[in-house]
C-alpha positions in Angstrom: 14.7 9.7 6.9 17.0 6.8 6.3 14.6 4.0 5.2 11.1 2.5 5.3 10.2 -0.9 6.6 6.8 -2.6 6.1 5.4 -5.4 8.2 2.2 -7.3 7.6 0.0 -10.2 8.7 0.6 -11.7 5.3 -2.3 -14.2 5.0 -4.8 -11.5 5.8 -3.0 -8.8 3.7 -3.0 -11.0 0.6 -6.6 -11.8 1.1 -7.6 -8.1 1.5 -5.5 -7.1 -1.6 -7.3 -9.8 -3.6 -10.7 -8.6 -2.4 -9.8 -5.0 -3.3 -8.7 -6.1 -6.7 -11.9 -7.9 -7.4 -14.0 -5.0 -6.1 -12.1 -2.5 -8.3 -12.7 -4.7 -11.3 -16.4 -4.8 -10.6 -16.8 -1.2 -9.5 -14.8 0.5 -12.3 -15.3 -2.0 -15.1 -11.7 -2.9 -15.4 -10.4 -5.4 -17.9 -7.4 -6.2 -15.8 -5.9 -5.3 -12.4 -2.8 -6.2 -10.4 -1.9 -5.1 -6.9 1.3 -5.8 -5.0 2.7 -4.4 -1.7 6.2 -5.0 -0.7 7.1 -6.2 2.8 10.4 -5.6 4.6 12.9 -2.8 4.1 12.2 -0.7 1.0 14.8 1.9 0.1 13.4 5.5 -0.2 13.9 5.6 -4.0 11.9 2.4 -4.6 8.2 1.8 -4.9 6.5 0.0 -2.0 3.1 -0.5 -3.8 2.3 -1.3 -7.4 -1.2 -0.9 -8.8 -1.7 -1.6 -12.4 -5.2 -1.2 -14.0 -6.6 -1.3 -17.5 -10.0 -0.4 -18.8 -11.7 0.7 -22.0 -11.2 4.3 -20.9 -8.3 5.7 -19.0 -10.5 7.7 -16.5 -11.8 4.5 -15.0 -8.3 3.1 -14.7 -7.0 6.2 -12.9 -10.0 6.3 -10.6 -9.6 2.7 -9.7 -5.9 3.0 -9.0 -6.5 6.0 -6.7 -9.4 4.1 -4.9 -7.2 1.0 -4.4 -4.4 3.1 -2.9 -6.8 4.7 -0.5 -8.4 1.4 0.5 -5.0 -0.3 1.1 -4.2 2.4 3.7 -7.6 1.9 5.4 -8.2 -1.9 5.2 -5.0 -3.9 4.6 -3.0 -5.0 7.7 0.3 -3.6 6.6 2.3 -1.3 8.9 5.0 1.2 8.0 8.0 2.0 10.2 10.2 5.0 9.3 13.9 4.9 10.4 15.8 8.1 10.8 19.5 9.0 10.5 19.7 9.7 14.3 18.7 6.1 15.1 15.1 6.8 16.1 12.1 5.1 14.5 8.4 5.9 14.1 5.5 3.6 13.3 3.2 5.4 10.9 -0.5 4.9 11.3 -2.8 7.1 9.2 -2.0 10.5 10.5 -0.4 9.4 13.8 3.3 8.7 14.4 4.4 6.7 17.4 8.0 7.7 18.3 10.5 5.1 19.5 13.8 6.3 20.9 17.1 4.7 19.7 
């Protein structure tokens, strides 16, 4: 793989990320929570998603972060495209890959 690129319907993605944040705070009793997903080309060595949580006990923070990551993949309108060295690309959707020839 050469690189990853993310596209989104930004207004809806930002709204959904905010809703996930609020739900995680309530569900896991977090004291703070931040969620950010990059859009555009993201080099393979860099993070595309940042989830930061804090709570009175670390277990709740870890559980909340894992839950947020799972929910982002299910609910937030962000799409990932993988680009390969041979010039081909694939849109990644859950467990499916849609191949596009160069």
